Backbone as JSON, one array per atom type, in Angstrom:
{
  "sequence": "MTYTSEIRFATKPQIALEQIRAAHAAGIAPGVIVADAAYGNTTSFRDEITEMGLQYILCVQSNTTAWPPGEAPLPPRKRKNRLGRPRTALRRTAQHAPVALAELAAALPSQAFRTVTWREGTKTPLESRFAAVRVRPAHRDTLRSTARDEEWLLIEWPTGEAAPRKYWLSNLPTSTTREELVKFAQSRWRIERDYQELKDELGLGHYEGRSWRGFHHHATLCIAAYGFLIAERGAFSPVQLSAQPCGNLPYPSISDHEDLPVRVERHVPASIASRRAELIAALAPILTRCPTCLQSRSA",
  "N": [[118.73, 200.01, 120.55], [116.75, 197.54, 121.95], [116.44, 195.59, 124.99], [115.48, 193.0, 124.47], [115.85, 192.79, 121.74], [118.28, 191.74, 121.11], [118.04, 189.06, 121.36], [117.98, 185.96, 119.78], [116.49, 183.31, 117.91], [117.22, 180.0, 118.92], [118.04, 176.55, 118.87], [117.52, 173.95, 121.35], [119.86, 172.23, 121.6], [121.77, 174.05, 120.5], [121.69, 176.18, 122.33], [122.56, 174.82, 124.6], [125.18, 174.12, 123.8], [126.34, 176.65, 123.66], [126.29, 177.37, 126.36], [127.94, 175.38, 127.39], [130.37, 175.98, 126.13], [130.85, 178.5, 127.32], [131.17, 177.77, 130.01], [133.39, 176.13, 129.78], [135.31, 177.95, 128.83], [135.48, 179.57, 131.05], [136.97, 178.11, 132.75], [135.89, 176.15, 134.36], [135.93, 173.08, 136.03], [135.97, 170.27, 133.99], [133.41, 167.8, 133.46], [131.66, 164.71, 132.85], [129.42, 165.01, 130.25], [125.98, 164.73, 130.31], [122.84, 163.98, 128.83], [119.46, 163.99, 127.5], [117.67, 162.36, 124.75], [116.86, 164.47, 123.16], [119.04, 166.05, 122.82], [121.13, 164.23, 122.33], [120.42, 163.01, 119.9], [121.21, 164.81, 118.01], [123.7, 165.0, 115.81], [125.68, 166.94, 115.29], [125.84, 168.19, 117.74], [127.05, 166.24, 119.37], [129.45, 166.01, 117.95], [130.64, 168.57, 118.25], [131.07, 168.73, 120.99], [132.99, 166.75, 121.26], [135.05, 167.92, 119.74], [135.74, 169.99, 121.43], [137.18, 168.66, 123.26], [135.88, 167.39, 125.32], [134.0, 165.01, 127.31], [131.22, 162.78, 126.88], [128.05, 161.18, 127.57], [125.3, 160.34, 126.0], [121.83, 160.09, 125.6], [120.13, 158.39, 123.0], [117.87, 157.79, 120.21], [116.13, 154.76, 119.21], [116.16, 154.42, 116.47], [118.47, 155.51, 115.54], [121.37, 155.2, 113.53], [124.16, 152.98, 113.18], [127.41, 151.52, 112.67], [127.89, 148.08, 113.05], [129.81, 146.33, 115.65], [133.24, 146.21, 114.83], [132.88, 146.83, 112.14], [132.9, 149.17, 109.36], [132.42, 152.05, 107.19], [132.84, 151.64, 103.6], [135.91, 152.29, 101.82], [136.69, 155.23, 99.73], [135.71, 155.04, 96.26], [137.93, 153.85, 93.79], [139.53, 155.62, 91.1], [138.9, 154.96, 87.66], [140.5, 155.89, 85.71], [142.97, 158.44, 85.18], [141.68, 160.81, 84.98], [139.98, 163.73, 86.16], [139.09, 164.64, 89.58], [140.35, 162.92, 92.49], [138.23, 160.56, 94.13], [136.64, 161.03, 97.23], [134.61, 160.42, 99.02], [133.17, 158.3, 101.47], [131.74, 154.95, 101.26], [128.71, 152.98, 100.97], [126.99, 149.86, 100.57], [124.31, 147.73, 99.38], [124.69, 145.32, 100.64], [126.49, 145.99, 102.54], [126.03, 147.94, 105.0], [125.09, 150.39, 107.5], [123.18, 149.78, 110.56], [120.05, 150.15, 112.36], [119.97, 151.04, 115.83], [118.19, 149.54, 117.35], [117.94, 147.21, 115.85], [120.57, 146.36, 115.95], [120.86, 145.84, 118.69], [119.06, 143.71, 119.0], [120.42, 141.74, 117.67], [122.52, 141.05, 119.29], [124.06, 138.59, 121.38], [122.53, 136.9, 124.19], [124.33, 136.68, 126.23], [125.72, 139.03, 126.15], [124.49, 140.87, 127.71], [124.39, 142.05, 131.0], [123.53, 142.15, 134.47], [123.47, 145.18, 136.2], [123.94, 147.14, 139.06], [123.26, 150.41, 140.03], [122.7, 152.35, 142.0], [121.36, 152.92, 145.32], [117.9, 152.61, 145.77], [114.67, 153.99, 146.82], [113.39, 151.9, 148.13], [114.52, 149.46, 147.26], [117.67, 148.32, 145.8], [118.59, 149.9, 142.7], [118.59, 148.39, 139.62], [119.4, 146.87, 136.44], [119.51, 145.22, 133.2], [122.34, 145.47, 131.11], [124.13, 146.1, 128.07], [127.3, 146.72, 126.58], [128.94, 147.9, 123.84], [131.35, 148.53, 121.23], [130.91, 150.82, 118.67], [130.49, 152.48, 115.45], [129.13, 155.6, 114.89], [126.85, 156.38, 112.24], [125.76, 158.54, 110.91], [125.14, 160.26, 108.02], [127.66, 159.55, 106.93], [128.49, 159.06, 104.38], [129.04, 161.45, 103.27], [131.44, 162.1, 104.18], [135.06, 161.92, 104.3], [136.55, 160.38, 105.94], [136.08, 157.76, 108.29], [133.93, 157.88, 111.16], [135.1, 158.01, 114.57], [135.24, 155.16, 116.76], [132.76, 154.6, 119.25], [131.28, 154.16, 122.51], [128.41, 152.16, 122.75], [125.77, 151.96, 124.79], [123.32, 149.85, 126.04], [120.19, 149.46, 127.5], [118.27, 146.82, 128.56], [115.8, 145.66, 130.18], [115.03, 142.73, 132.13], [112.52, 140.57, 130.95], [111.22, 142.42, 129.35], [110.04, 143.28, 126.07], [111.59, 144.74, 124.31], [114.58, 146.79, 124.09], [115.04, 149.39, 126.56], [116.43, 151.88, 126.68], [119.0, 153.72, 124.91], [122.42, 154.71, 124.69], [125.04, 156.81, 123.46], [128.54, 157.2, 123.73], [131.63, 158.93, 124.16], [133.54, 158.18, 125.93], [136.67, 156.83, 127.25], [138.16, 153.78, 125.91], [138.85, 152.13, 127.97], [136.91, 152.38, 129.87], [134.66, 150.94, 132.15], [131.77, 148.76, 132.08], [130.15, 149.16, 134.31], [130.9, 151.76, 135.05], [130.02, 153.21, 132.82], [127.24, 152.83, 133.07], [126.79, 154.09, 135.51], [127.39, 156.79, 134.92], [125.49, 157.23, 132.87], [123.05, 156.91, 134.21], [123.15, 158.98, 135.97], [121.77, 161.19, 135.25], [119.34, 161.39, 136.46], [119.54, 163.05, 138.61], [119.35, 165.6, 137.56], [116.69, 165.65, 136.77], [115.52, 165.39, 139.28], [116.4, 167.77, 140.5], [115.06, 169.62, 138.9], [112.42, 168.97, 139.49], [112.31, 169.6, 142.23], [112.83, 172.33, 142.1], [110.45, 173.18, 140.94], [108.49, 172.21, 142.75], [109.26, 173.04, 145.35], [110.33, 175.61, 145.19], [108.87, 177.15, 143.47], [109.28, 177.4, 140.66], [107.59, 176.9, 138.51], [105.53, 178.68, 138.92], [105.33, 181.13, 137.74], [103.4, 183.53, 136.09], [103.49, 185.55, 134.28], [104.1, 187.23, 131.1], [106.33, 188.25, 129.88], [109.61, 188.05, 128.46], [111.84, 188.94, 129.92], [110.79, 189.07, 132.52], [110.2, 186.36, 133.09], [112.78, 185.22, 132.99], [114.05, 186.61, 135.04], [112.57, 185.61, 137.19], [113.17, 182.84, 136.99], [115.95, 182.93, 137.38], [116.18, 183.86, 140.04], [114.92, 181.74, 141.36], [116.69, 179.62, 140.79], [119.01, 180.6, 141.98], [118.2, 180.65, 144.67], [117.8, 177.93, 145.01], [120.4, 176.98, 144.66], [121.56, 178.07, 146.97], [120.16, 176.65, 148.95], [121.01, 174.06, 148.39], [123.69, 174.31, 149.04], [123.41, 174.76, 151.78], [122.33, 172.32, 152.48], [124.53, 170.79, 152.01], [125.97, 171.14, 154.3], [125.4, 169.11, 156.01], [126.78, 166.05, 157.02], [127.85, 163.22, 155.01], [127.3, 160.89, 156.44], [125.19, 161.62, 158.13], [123.25, 162.17, 156.18], [122.91, 159.67, 154.89], [121.88, 158.27, 156.97], [119.27, 158.96, 157.12], [116.4, 157.68, 156.0], [114.39, 157.76, 152.99], [111.75, 157.04, 152.88], [108.73, 156.06, 154.7], [108.88, 157.62, 157.08], [108.68, 158.46, 160.52], [106.11, 160.4, 162.18], [106.94, 163.57, 163.63], [107.59, 163.8, 167.12], [106.05, 165.82, 169.6], [107.05, 167.46, 172.31], [107.18, 169.84, 173.69], [104.81, 172.15, 173.63], [105.0, 174.86, 173.51], [107.16, 175.38, 172.03], [107.03, 174.67, 169.13], [107.8, 172.57, 166.26], [109.28, 173.87, 163.19], [107.71, 173.15, 161.03], [105.28, 170.84, 161.11], [105.88, 168.13, 159.78], [106.85, 165.19, 157.9], [109.49, 165.54, 156.95], [112.8, 164.84, 155.87], [115.53, 165.97, 157.79], [117.67, 167.07, 156.3], [116.61, 167.65, 153.86], [115.54, 169.5, 150.9], [113.03, 170.64, 151.25], [112.84, 170.87, 154.06], [115.02, 172.57, 154.59], [114.19, 174.84, 153.19], [111.87, 175.53, 154.62], [112.97, 176.19, 157.11], [114.52, 178.36, 156.36], [112.55, 180.19, 155.6], [111.26, 180.57, 158.05], [113.3, 181.86, 159.41], [113.65, 184.22, 157.96], [111.17, 185.51, 157.93], [110.57, 187.08, 160.34], [112.16, 189.35, 159.98], [111.45, 190.64, 157.68], [110.16, 193.55, 156.15], [107.82, 193.78, 154.77], [104.99, 191.81, 153.89], [105.63, 189.05, 151.86], [103.65, 188.04, 150.25], [101.12, 189.51, 150.25], [102.16, 192.04, 150.25], [101.77, 193.99, 152.16], [102.79, 196.31, 154.64], [104.53, 195.58, 157.7], [103.69, 197.1, 159.84], [101.08, 197.68, 159.22]],
  "CA": [[118.45, 198.57, 120.6], [116.13, 197.14, 123.21], [117.04, 194.44, 125.66], [115.07, 191.75, 123.83], [116.2, 192.75, 120.31], [119.5, 190.97, 120.97], [117.7, 187.65, 121.49], [117.72, 185.29, 118.52], [116.05, 181.92, 118.09], [118.25, 178.95, 118.92], [117.52, 175.27, 119.32], [118.03, 173.53, 122.65], [121.28, 171.86, 121.51], [122.6, 175.23, 120.27], [121.77, 176.89, 123.61], [123.41, 174.02, 125.48], [126.57, 174.25, 123.37], [126.79, 177.97, 124.06], [126.54, 177.32, 127.8], [129.12, 174.52, 127.62], [131.55, 176.76, 125.74], [131.08, 179.53, 128.33], [131.7, 177.11, 131.21], [134.73, 175.66, 129.44], [136.18, 179.13, 128.76], [135.63, 180.11, 132.4], [137.88, 177.26, 133.51], [135.18, 175.23, 135.25], [136.45, 171.72, 135.89], [135.07, 169.51, 133.12], [132.9, 166.5, 133.86], [131.03, 163.98, 131.75], [128.17, 165.67, 129.87], [124.86, 163.8, 130.14], [121.64, 164.65, 128.31], [118.48, 163.08, 126.92], [117.74, 162.19, 123.3], [116.65, 165.75, 122.47], [120.38, 166.54, 122.52], [121.96, 163.15, 121.8], [120.1, 162.71, 118.51], [121.84, 165.81, 117.14], [125.08, 164.59, 115.57], [126.57, 168.1, 115.42], [126.02, 168.44, 119.17], [128.07, 165.3, 119.83], [130.73, 166.32, 117.3], [131.25, 169.78, 118.8], [131.56, 168.4, 122.32], [134.25, 166.02, 121.05], [136.06, 168.88, 119.27], [136.18, 170.76, 122.59], [137.96, 167.79, 124.13], [135.06, 167.0, 126.46], [133.43, 163.67, 127.24], [129.76, 162.76, 127.03], [127.25, 159.98, 127.4], [124.06, 160.98, 125.6], [120.75, 159.2, 125.2], [119.74, 158.49, 121.58], [116.7, 157.0, 119.89], [116.41, 153.42, 118.7], [116.34, 154.44, 115.01], [119.82, 156.02, 115.23], [122.12, 154.16, 112.81], [125.58, 152.82, 113.52], [128.06, 150.33, 112.12], [128.08, 147.06, 114.09], [131.2, 146.19, 116.12], [134.21, 145.69, 113.87], [132.58, 147.23, 110.77], [133.07, 150.59, 109.04], [132.07, 152.3, 105.79], [133.84, 151.27, 102.6], [136.75, 153.43, 101.4], [136.26, 155.85, 98.47], [135.92, 154.24, 95.05], [139.12, 154.24, 93.03], [139.29, 156.1, 89.74], [139.23, 154.03, 86.59], [141.58, 156.5, 84.94], [143.57, 159.57, 85.88], [140.93, 162.02, 84.7], [139.12, 164.21, 87.24], [139.61, 164.64, 90.95], [140.2, 161.66, 93.22], [137.02, 160.46, 94.92], [136.96, 161.05, 98.67], [133.46, 160.07, 99.85], [133.02, 156.92, 101.92], [130.67, 154.29, 100.53], [127.91, 151.88, 101.49], [126.33, 149.04, 99.56], [123.13, 147.05, 99.92], [125.14, 144.24, 101.52], [127.39, 146.53, 103.58], [125.38, 149.19, 105.4], [124.83, 150.48, 108.94], [121.86, 149.3, 111.01], [119.47, 150.89, 113.47], [120.41, 150.52, 117.12], [117.25, 148.51, 117.78], [118.33, 145.98, 115.14], [121.87, 145.95, 116.47], [120.65, 145.27, 120.02], [118.4, 142.42, 118.86], [121.38, 140.76, 117.14], [123.51, 140.7, 120.3], [123.72, 137.39, 122.16], [122.04, 137.18, 125.54], [125.48, 136.8, 127.14], [126.26, 140.39, 126.11], [123.79, 141.68, 128.71], [124.63, 141.67, 132.39], [122.82, 142.97, 135.44], [124.31, 146.19, 136.87], [123.28, 147.97, 140.07], [123.95, 151.71, 139.98], [122.57, 153.08, 143.25], [120.27, 152.5, 146.19], [116.62, 153.28, 145.57], [113.91, 154.27, 148.03], [113.09, 150.65, 148.82], [115.46, 148.42, 146.86], [118.7, 148.81, 144.87], [118.18, 150.07, 141.31], [119.41, 147.57, 138.75], [118.81, 146.46, 135.17], [120.47, 144.54, 132.33], [123.0, 146.39, 130.18], [125.2, 145.65, 127.18], [128.16, 147.82, 126.14], [129.75, 147.49, 122.69], [131.98, 149.63, 120.49], [130.31, 150.99, 117.34], [130.78, 153.75, 114.76], [127.93, 156.29, 114.42], [126.87, 156.37, 110.77], [124.94, 159.61, 110.36], [125.67, 160.96, 106.84], [129.1, 159.35, 106.75], [128.83, 159.03, 102.95], [129.49, 162.79, 102.91], [132.74, 162.28, 104.83], [136.19, 161.22, 103.68], [137.09, 159.47, 106.95], [135.04, 157.17, 109.15], [133.87, 158.4, 112.53], [135.76, 157.19, 115.57], [134.4, 154.24, 117.51], [132.22, 155.08, 120.51], [130.53, 153.17, 123.29], [126.96, 152.07, 122.69], [125.23, 151.33, 126.0], [121.92, 149.44, 125.82], [119.48, 148.92, 128.67], [117.2, 145.92, 128.18], [115.39, 145.0, 131.41], [114.53, 141.36, 132.04], [111.09, 140.43, 130.77], [110.67, 143.39, 128.41], [110.14, 142.82, 124.69], [112.57, 145.54, 123.56], [115.4, 147.63, 124.97], [114.39, 150.59, 127.1], [117.17, 153.09, 126.34], [120.29, 153.6, 124.24], [123.31, 155.85, 124.88], [126.34, 156.87, 122.8], [129.51, 157.85, 124.62], [133.01, 158.99, 123.7], [134.44, 157.87, 127.04], [137.78, 155.99, 126.8], [137.91, 152.34, 125.74], [139.09, 151.45, 129.26], [135.76, 152.59, 130.74], [133.95, 149.7, 132.41], [130.32, 148.79, 131.91], [129.59, 149.76, 135.51], [131.12, 153.2, 135.0], [129.11, 153.75, 131.82], [125.89, 152.84, 133.65], [126.75, 155.12, 136.56], [127.29, 158.1, 134.28], [124.23, 157.34, 132.14], [121.93, 157.03, 135.13], [123.3, 160.16, 136.83], [120.89, 162.26, 134.79], [118.16, 161.48, 137.33], [119.73, 164.2, 139.51], [118.83, 166.79, 136.87], [115.23, 165.58, 136.88], [115.17, 165.67, 140.68], [116.59, 169.21, 140.73], [113.98, 170.33, 138.21], [111.19, 168.74, 140.24], [112.37, 170.36, 143.48], [112.69, 173.74, 141.74], [109.04, 173.46, 140.73], [107.67, 171.89, 143.92], [109.67, 173.71, 146.58], [110.76, 176.99, 145.0], [107.92, 177.87, 142.64], [109.75, 177.71, 139.32], [106.48, 176.86, 137.58], [104.44, 179.56, 139.36], [105.34, 182.41, 137.04], [102.25, 183.67, 135.22], [103.66, 186.69, 133.39], [104.29, 186.93, 129.68], [107.53, 188.89, 129.32], [110.84, 187.25, 128.48], [112.68, 189.39, 131.02], [110.18, 188.68, 133.78], [110.38, 184.93, 133.34], [114.18, 184.92, 133.28], [114.32, 187.08, 136.39], [111.96, 184.63, 138.1], [113.95, 181.6, 136.95], [117.27, 183.19, 137.97], [116.03, 183.91, 141.49], [114.62, 180.38, 141.82], [117.91, 178.83, 140.71], [119.93, 181.11, 143.01], [117.71, 180.16, 145.95], [118.04, 176.49, 145.06], [121.82, 176.8, 144.91], [121.81, 178.36, 148.39], [119.64, 175.55, 149.76], [121.89, 172.92, 148.17], [124.89, 174.57, 149.86], [123.03, 174.52, 153.17], [122.19, 170.87, 152.64], [125.87, 170.23, 152.04], [126.54, 171.24, 155.64], [125.2, 167.83, 156.66], [127.78, 165.07, 156.62], [127.27, 162.07, 154.3], [126.79, 159.92, 157.41], [123.87, 162.09, 158.53], [122.32, 162.03, 155.07], [122.63, 158.26, 154.65], [121.14, 157.72, 158.11], [117.88, 159.38, 157.02], [115.72, 157.06, 154.86], [113.47, 158.65, 152.28], [110.36, 156.6, 153.0], [108.24, 155.55, 155.98], [109.4, 158.4, 158.18], [107.68, 158.65, 161.57], [105.72, 161.78, 162.45], [107.75, 164.08, 164.74], [106.92, 163.89, 168.42], [106.04, 167.18, 170.15], [107.08, 167.41, 173.77], [106.98, 171.19, 174.21], [103.86, 172.83, 172.75], [105.37, 176.26, 173.42], [108.26, 175.46, 171.07], [106.66, 173.72, 168.1], [108.71, 172.52, 165.11], [109.01, 174.85, 162.15], [106.64, 172.61, 160.22], [105.03, 169.49, 161.6], [105.8, 167.22, 158.65], [107.83, 164.11, 157.98], [110.61, 165.83, 156.07], [114.16, 164.56, 156.3], [116.13, 167.26, 158.19], [118.59, 167.62, 155.3], [115.94, 167.79, 152.57], [115.32, 170.86, 150.43], [111.8, 171.14, 151.86], [113.14, 171.29, 155.43], [115.9, 173.74, 154.53], [113.38, 175.98, 152.76], [111.0, 175.92, 155.72], [113.79, 176.85, 158.13], [114.92, 179.67, 155.83], [111.37, 181.05, 155.69], [111.05, 180.9, 159.47], [114.34, 182.79, 159.84], [113.51, 185.49, 157.26], [109.87, 186.14, 158.15], [110.55, 188.14, 161.36], [112.95, 190.55, 159.64], [110.92, 191.28, 156.48], [109.33, 194.73, 156.45], [106.54, 193.61, 154.11], [104.57, 190.44, 153.62], [105.98, 188.76, 150.47], [102.46, 187.6, 149.51], [100.18, 190.61, 150.04], [102.99, 193.24, 150.18], [101.43, 194.95, 153.19], [103.84, 196.53, 155.61], [104.32, 194.91, 158.98], [102.97, 198.01, 160.74], [99.66, 197.65, 158.88]],
  "C": [[117.87, 198.22, 121.96], [116.8, 195.89, 123.76], [116.74, 193.15, 124.92], [115.43, 191.67, 122.36], [117.48, 191.97, 120.07], [119.23, 189.47, 121.01], [117.37, 187.08, 120.13], [117.29, 183.85, 118.8], [117.24, 180.98, 118.04], [117.61, 177.66, 119.42], [118.12, 174.92, 120.68], [119.48, 173.06, 122.59], [122.21, 173.05, 121.29], [122.77, 176.04, 121.56], [122.69, 176.14, 124.56], [124.88, 174.14, 125.11], [127.14, 175.6, 123.78], [127.12, 178.01, 125.56], [127.77, 176.47, 128.12], [130.39, 175.26, 127.26], [131.88, 177.82, 126.79], [131.68, 178.92, 129.59], [133.13, 176.64, 130.97], [135.72, 176.82, 129.42], [136.43, 179.73, 130.13], [136.52, 179.25, 133.28], [137.2, 176.35, 134.5], [135.66, 173.82, 134.98], [135.49, 170.88, 135.06], [134.63, 168.2, 133.77], [132.37, 165.78, 132.64], [129.67, 164.61, 131.48], [127.1, 164.6, 129.64], [123.64, 164.59, 129.68], [120.72, 163.6, 127.71], [118.58, 163.1, 125.4], [117.48, 163.48, 122.53], [117.99, 166.37, 122.09], [121.21, 165.45, 121.84], [121.68, 162.81, 120.36], [120.76, 163.66, 117.53], [123.32, 165.5, 116.99], [126.05, 165.75, 115.76], [126.82, 168.45, 116.88], [127.11, 167.52, 119.72], [129.43, 165.65, 119.24], [131.41, 167.53, 117.94], [131.75, 169.55, 120.22], [132.9, 167.68, 122.21], [135.36, 166.97, 120.62], [136.57, 169.75, 120.42], [137.01, 169.93, 123.56], [137.21, 167.34, 125.36], [134.46, 165.62, 126.23], [131.92, 163.73, 127.48], [129.25, 161.34, 127.07], [125.82, 160.47, 127.21], [123.05, 159.94, 125.15], [120.38, 159.46, 123.74], [118.54, 157.59, 121.34], [117.09, 155.68, 119.23], [116.64, 153.39, 117.19], [117.65, 155.09, 114.59], [120.62, 154.89, 114.58], [123.59, 154.17, 113.22], [126.1, 151.57, 112.82], [128.26, 149.34, 113.25], [129.54, 146.95, 114.5], [132.1, 145.56, 115.06], [133.97, 146.11, 112.43], [132.74, 148.74, 110.61], [132.65, 150.81, 107.59], [133.2, 151.92, 104.85], [134.67, 152.49, 102.21], [136.24, 154.02, 100.09], [136.58, 154.97, 97.26], [137.15, 154.76, 94.29], [138.75, 154.71, 91.63], [139.68, 155.04, 88.72], [140.34, 154.57, 85.7], [142.08, 157.7, 85.73], [142.82, 160.87, 85.65], [140.09, 162.41, 85.91], [139.79, 164.13, 88.61], [139.46, 163.27, 91.59], [138.92, 161.67, 94.06], [137.39, 160.34, 96.4], [135.81, 160.56, 99.56], [133.45, 158.59, 100.2], [131.79, 156.3, 101.28], [129.93, 153.26, 101.4], [127.41, 151.07, 100.3], [125.12, 148.39, 100.2], [123.53, 145.94, 100.89], [126.01, 144.75, 102.68], [126.86, 147.92, 103.96], [125.19, 149.21, 106.91], [123.42, 150.01, 109.28], [121.36, 150.2, 112.14], [119.89, 150.24, 114.79], [119.48, 149.44, 117.64], [117.59, 147.17, 117.13], [119.65, 145.45, 115.66], [121.72, 145.28, 117.84], [120.02, 143.89, 119.93], [119.35, 141.34, 118.38], [122.43, 140.35, 118.17], [123.1, 139.43, 121.02], [123.29, 137.76, 123.57], [123.18, 137.34, 126.53], [126.08, 138.2, 127.16], [125.63, 141.28, 127.16], [124.08, 141.13, 130.1], [123.9, 142.63, 133.32], [123.8, 143.89, 136.16], [123.45, 146.96, 137.85], [124.01, 149.31, 140.13], [123.75, 152.57, 141.22], [121.43, 152.49, 144.06], [119.01, 153.29, 145.87], [115.92, 153.53, 146.89], [113.68, 153.0, 148.84], [114.11, 149.56, 148.52], [116.54, 149.01, 145.96], [118.15, 148.89, 143.44], [119.13, 149.3, 140.4], [118.66, 147.22, 137.47], [119.89, 145.74, 134.38], [121.02, 145.53, 131.3], [124.0, 145.63, 129.31], [125.98, 146.88, 126.74], [129.07, 147.31, 125.03], [130.3, 148.74, 122.01], [131.41, 149.67, 119.07], [130.8, 152.31, 116.73], [129.45, 154.39, 114.37], [128.01, 156.5, 112.91], [126.13, 157.53, 110.14], [125.68, 160.34, 109.23], [127.17, 160.74, 106.63], [129.49, 159.19, 105.29], [129.21, 160.42, 102.43], [130.88, 163.09, 103.49], [133.81, 161.52, 104.06], [136.85, 160.25, 104.64], [135.96, 158.97, 107.83], [135.08, 157.83, 110.53], [134.59, 157.46, 113.48], [134.76, 156.26, 116.25], [133.95, 154.89, 118.82], [131.57, 153.91, 121.24], [129.05, 153.28, 122.94], [126.51, 151.3, 123.93], [123.75, 151.07, 125.79], [121.35, 148.93, 127.12], [118.3, 148.09, 128.17], [116.77, 145.14, 129.42], [114.85, 143.59, 131.17], [113.01, 141.36, 131.9], [110.47, 141.42, 129.81], [110.96, 142.95, 126.97], [111.21, 143.54, 123.89], [113.41, 146.35, 124.54], [114.67, 148.9, 125.39], [115.09, 151.86, 126.65], [118.48, 152.73, 125.66], [121.1, 154.87, 124.52], [124.53, 155.7, 123.97], [127.29, 157.65, 123.68], [130.89, 157.81, 124.0], [133.99, 158.78, 124.84], [135.52, 156.88, 126.58], [137.4, 154.51, 126.71], [138.09, 151.57, 127.04], [137.92, 151.6, 130.23], [134.99, 151.29, 130.92], [132.45, 149.87, 132.18], [129.66, 149.46, 133.11], [129.76, 151.26, 135.53], [130.2, 153.86, 133.97], [127.69, 153.86, 132.37], [125.77, 153.94, 134.69], [126.61, 156.5, 135.96], [125.94, 158.27, 133.58], [123.05, 157.58, 133.07], [122.05, 158.24, 136.06], [122.39, 161.3, 136.42], [119.64, 162.4, 135.65], [118.3, 162.66, 138.3], [119.19, 165.47, 138.88], [117.31, 166.82, 136.99], [114.77, 165.89, 138.3], [115.31, 167.15, 140.99], [115.44, 170.01, 140.12], [112.67, 170.18, 138.98], [111.18, 169.54, 141.53], [112.27, 171.86, 143.21], [111.22, 174.1, 141.53], [108.22, 173.28, 142.0], [107.98, 172.77, 145.12], [109.99, 175.18, 146.41], [109.92, 177.76, 143.98], [108.38, 178.21, 141.25], [108.59, 177.75, 138.32], [105.34, 177.79, 137.93], [104.36, 180.88, 138.59], [104.19, 182.47, 136.04], [102.33, 184.91, 134.32], [103.9, 186.26, 131.96], [105.57, 187.53, 129.09], [108.73, 187.96, 129.45], [111.69, 187.64, 129.68], [112.11, 188.95, 132.36], [110.38, 187.21, 134.1], [111.82, 184.61, 133.7], [114.61, 185.48, 134.63], [113.79, 186.08, 137.41], [112.8, 183.35, 138.16], [115.31, 181.79, 137.61], [117.2, 183.21, 139.49], [115.74, 182.52, 142.05], [115.89, 179.52, 141.84], [118.92, 179.28, 141.76], [119.51, 180.61, 144.39], [117.97, 178.67, 146.09], [119.52, 176.2, 145.31], [122.19, 177.05, 146.36], [121.35, 177.2, 149.26], [120.49, 174.28, 149.58], [123.17, 173.08, 149.0], [124.6, 174.34, 151.34], [122.88, 173.03, 153.44], [123.55, 170.2, 152.7], [126.55, 170.34, 153.39], [126.35, 169.95, 156.44], [126.24, 166.84, 156.15], [127.11, 163.93, 155.87], [126.7, 161.03, 155.25], [125.39, 160.32, 157.86], [122.85, 161.9, 157.42], [121.94, 160.59, 154.84], [121.83, 157.64, 155.77], [119.67, 158.09, 158.06], [117.23, 158.73, 155.81], [114.71, 158.0, 154.25], [112.02, 158.26, 152.46], [110.03, 156.14, 154.4], [108.82, 156.29, 157.17], [108.31, 158.57, 159.25], [107.32, 160.13, 161.72], [106.54, 162.29, 163.64], [106.93, 164.15, 166.02], [107.08, 165.31, 168.96], [105.96, 167.08, 171.66], [106.79, 168.78, 174.37], [106.06, 171.95, 173.25], [104.12, 174.33, 172.67], [106.47, 176.47, 172.39], [108.03, 174.41, 169.99], [107.71, 173.68, 166.98], [108.32, 173.56, 164.08], [107.81, 174.41, 161.32], [106.42, 171.16, 160.61], [104.79, 168.58, 160.4], [106.91, 166.2, 158.77], [109.01, 164.34, 157.03], [111.92, 165.36, 156.7], [114.83, 165.88, 156.65], [117.02, 167.89, 157.12], [117.92, 167.84, 153.96], [115.78, 169.26, 152.2], [114.08, 171.45, 151.07], [112.05, 171.64, 153.28], [114.01, 172.54, 155.45], [115.1, 174.99, 154.14], [112.49, 176.46, 153.89], [111.77, 176.65, 156.82], [114.22, 178.24, 157.66], [113.75, 180.65, 155.91], [111.14, 181.51, 157.12], [112.08, 181.92, 159.96], [114.16, 184.17, 159.21], [112.23, 186.24, 157.62], [109.91, 187.25, 159.19], [111.26, 189.42, 160.95], [112.45, 191.23, 158.37], [110.02, 192.45, 156.87], [107.95, 194.64, 155.82], [106.24, 192.12, 153.94], [104.89, 190.13, 152.16], [104.78, 188.35, 149.63], [101.53, 188.78, 149.2], [100.86, 191.98, 149.96], [102.57, 194.32, 151.18], [102.58, 195.08, 154.17], [103.5, 195.89, 156.94], [103.51, 195.8, 159.93], [101.47, 198.02, 160.48], [98.99, 196.43, 159.47]]
}
């Protein structure tokens, strides 16, 4: 059996569940799982996370259906006589049916939406209008004998926009505040930032080979290097990090031209770009070969 013969096709939610199970089995401290609609739209993905006893807040599309607050599917129809098996499937009718999240959001009163600020941005605080209500997801519940548990539905509808921007479903406890829901939902930007830095600063997107093994070796090394740089960045105290704004940085002044900075750029000292540049400067003198042309130093 070859190395690649063990690889089987799996969807992104299936791969993610496998990784979550492995992390859970390894005893890694659980957190709140966040993901975009590519994962949140998959009902089985949400169900299996719940069965593992984990919490999530997942983005879903506007056409996802749910029962409005306080409503649920009808109980199974009663038998007219004692013949046959008892009916167990939940029911809907034309007058009693779930609605799409877009329709549910449009039916909410304006007072249901409040402005929430979740973090400081580059120039101004990031804020938007959010509503949080308890609903029951309705995907194929007519094949079930019991209604799904209530979950949080978080809706972002910025002021001045014709329709909501995003929707999330979450199994976080009923005591969770709107501000906490927003904080968790918007924390996914860190994943996007990590992915962008992996591509921009560590060359994740530079691989031009065609083999599965080669790409995964490349990706593994990039992620390992990024983890090291994140750990190095963690050596800076929060006070030092907060004291360095992300925009409008002055160019560094050069007083000693014999001892120039590693890279004359406006990088924040604690940024990944600065850490990477310092790491390169430290490693270059001890490498026996050029990592680009592979020529030995003696040549």
